[in-house]
C-alpha positions in Angstrom: 6.4 10.7 -13.0 8.5 7.6 -12.8 7.0 5.3 -10.1 8.3 2.2 -8.5 5.2 0.1 -7.6 5.4 -2.7 -5.1 2.5 -5.2 -4.9 1.5 -4.9 -8.5 0.2 -8.4 -8.8 -2.2 -8.1 -5.8 -5.9 -7.2 -6.1 -5.4 -3.5 -5.4 -2.0 -3.3 -7.0 -3.2 -4.5 -10.4 -5.8 -1.7 -10.4 -3.2 0.8 -9.3 -0.8 -0.3 -12.1 -3.4 0.1 -14.8 -4.7 3.4 -13.5 -1.1 4.8 -13.3 -0.4 3.8 -16.9 -3.7 5.3 -18.0 -2.7 8.6 -16.3 0.6 8.6 -18.3 3.0 7.6 -15.6 6.1 5.5 -16.2 5.9 2.5 -13.9 8.5 0.1 -12.8 7.1 -3.0 -11.0 9.2 -5.3 -8.8 7.5 -8.6 -8.7 8.4 -12.1 -7.5 7.0 -13.7 -10.6 7.1 -11.6 -13.8 4.7 -14.0 -15.5 1.9 -12.6 -13.3 2.0 -9.4 -15.3 0.1 -10.5 -18.3 0.2 -7.4 -20.5 2.8 -5.0 -21.9 2.8 -1.2 -22.2 5.5 1.2 -23.5 5.6 2.9 -20.0 5.8 -0.4 -18.1 9.0 -2.0 -17.0 8.8 -5.4 -15.2 11.6 -6.5 -12.9 11.7 -9.8 -11.1 12.9 -9.9 -7.6 11.8 -9.8 -3.9 10.7 -6.5 -2.4 12.5 -7.2 0.8 15.8 -7.7 -1.1 17.8 -4.5 -0.8 19.8 -5.2 -4.0 16.6 -5.7 -6.0 15.1 -2.6 -4.6 18.2 -0.6 -5.3 18.2 -1.5 -8.9 14.5 -0.9 -9.3 14.6 2.5 -7.6 17.1 4.1 -10.0 15.7 7.2 -11.5 12.3 7.0 -9.7 10.4 10.0 -8.4 8.2 8.0 -6.0 7.5 4.7 -4.4 4.0 3.3 -4.1 3.2 0.1 -2.3 0.1 -2.0 -1.9 1.9 -4.9 -0.4 0.2 -6.8 2.4 0.8 -9.9 4.6 -1.2 -12.5 2.7 -3.0 -15.7 3.6 -3.8 -18.7 1.5 -7.4 -17.5 1.2 -9.6 -14.8 2.6 -10.8 -16.8 5.6 -9.4 -14.9 8.7 -8.0 -18.0 10.4 -6.2 -19.3 7.3 -2.4 -19.7 7.7 -0.2 -16.9 6.5 1.6 -17.1 3.2 4.2 -14.4 4.0 6.3 -13.7 7.1 4.7 -11.8 10.0 7.2 -9.0 9.6 7.1 -8.8 5.8 5.9 -5.2 5.5 8.2 -3.7 8.1 11.1 -5.6 6.7 10.4 -4.2 3.2 10.2 -0.7 4.7 13.4 -1.2 6.6 15.2 -1.9 3.3 13.4 0.8 1.4 14.0 3.8 3.7 17.8 4.1 3.3 17.5 3.5 -0.4 15.1 6.5 -0.7 17.9 8.7 0.6 20.4 7.1 -1.8 18.2 7.7 -4.8 16.8 11.1 -3.6 13.3 9.7 -3.5 11.1 11.7 -1.1 7.6 10.5 -1.8 6.4 7.2 -0.4 2.8 6.2 -0.3 1.6 2.8 1.0 -1.6 1.1 2.0 -2.2 0.5 5.7 -5.6 -0.2 7.1 -8.4 1.3 9.1 -8.0 -0.1 12.6 -4.2 0.3 12.7 -2.7 2.5 15.5 -4.9 5.3 16.8 -7.9 4.1 14.7 -8.2 0.7 16.5 -10.8 2.3 18.8 -12.8 3.6 15.8 -13.6 0.3 14.1 -16.8 -1.7 15.0 -16.4 -3.9 18.0 -17.1 -7.1 16.1 -14.4 -6.2 13.6 -11.9 -5.3 16.4 -12.6 -8.8 18.0 -12.1 -10.4 14.6 -8.7 -8.7 14.1 -7.5 -9.6 17.6 -8.6 -13.3 17.5 -7.8 -14.3 14.0 -4.7 -14.2 11.7 -5.8 -10.7 10.7 -3.9 -9.5 13.7 -0.5 -10.1 12.0 -0.9 -7.6 9.1 -2.4 -5.1 11.5 0.5 -5.4 13.9 3.1 -5.2 11.1 1.3 -2.2 9.4 1.6 -0.4 12.8 5.4 -1.2 12.9 5.7 0.0 9.2 3.9 3.3 10.0 6.2 3.9 13.0 9.2 3.4 10.8 8.3 6.1 8.3 7.2 8.5 11.0 10.9 8.7 12.1 12.1 9.7 8.6 12.1 13.0 6.7 10.3 11.3 3.8 7.1 12.8 2.3 5.1 9.7 3.3 1.4 8.9 3.3 0.0 5.8 5.0 -3.5 5.3 3.4 -5.8 3.4 5.7 -8.7 2.0 3.6 -11.9 0.6 5.2 -12.8 -3.0 4.3 -11.9 -3.6 0.7 -14.4 -4.6 -2.0 -13.3 -6.1 -5.3 -15.2 -3.5 -7.4 -13.6 -1.7 -10.3 -15.9 1.3 -9.9 -14.1 4.5 -8.9 -15.9 7.0 -6.7 -14.5 9.9 -4.7 -13.7 8.5 -1.2 -14.7 9.9 2.2 -11.5 11.1 3.7 -11.5 10.9 7.5 -8.9 12.2 10.0 -9.3 11.6 13.7 -12.6 9.8 12.9 -14.1 12.9 11.3 -16.2 12.3 9.3 -17.0 8.9 10.7 -15.9 6.4 8.0 -18.3 3.9 6.4 -17.4 0.3 6.6 -16.3 -0.4 2.9 -14.4 1.1 0.0 -13.8 -0.2 -3.5 -10.2 -1.3 -4.4 -10.4 0.9 -7.5 -11.2 3.9 -5.4 -8.2 3.2 -3.2 -5.9 3.0 -6.3 -7.3 6.3 -7.6 -6.8 8.0 -4.3 -3.2 6.9 -4.1 -2.5 8.5 -7.5 -4.4 11.6 -6.5 -2.3 11.9 -3.4 0.9 11.5 -5.5 -0.1 14.0 -8.1 -1.6 16.6 -5.8 0.7 16.2 -2.8 -2.2 15.2 -0.6 -2.0 14.0 3.0 1.8 14.2 3.4 2.9 12.9 6.8 -0.6 11.7 7.5 -2.6 8.5 7.9 -6.0 9.3 6.2 -8.8 6.7 6.5 -10.7 6.4 3.3 -14.1 4.8 2.8 -17.2 5.0 0.6 
């Protein structure tokens, strides 16, 4: 397949990019700084631009079969109270630009990373984690991920919002526990490499269309 990947320079996105190329997909990445992609591949095309810029997205989407996104609202470091590096509505803004272009380019499949604790899973996460999300700057990505999910739910796209548990920076791939309506009960963690692998499985096997699966170890 020909894939447009957003978020390819992030910690999960880098793993997703490499796994997609290993599986033989043609990948177009839209990145704000092309120098952050440090390798070349015959099936990789790097475009520089902003993912919330409709003109950039329009150019990047031409001829694509699917859009994958691991974008997030980032902070300057992992400390939960660290100031944001991206706008509070960054994710929903990107999706607002993306949805009409999917119709223009006849792209039906959209898969993006959300988070365990968004929407109806807020009640399912541990109490201490729920407190942390509400009291720290973690609340901003969770709020915007909810808005992003609500946007795609109103479309006719074949969308999947993947809700990973707490992300670990491991490159080990293992089959995830897939939870729907808190069954089975998720574990607390999942490896980023496993998230990337699940996204590609969902793309290739048409898994979880119109769903918000929670994935964990």
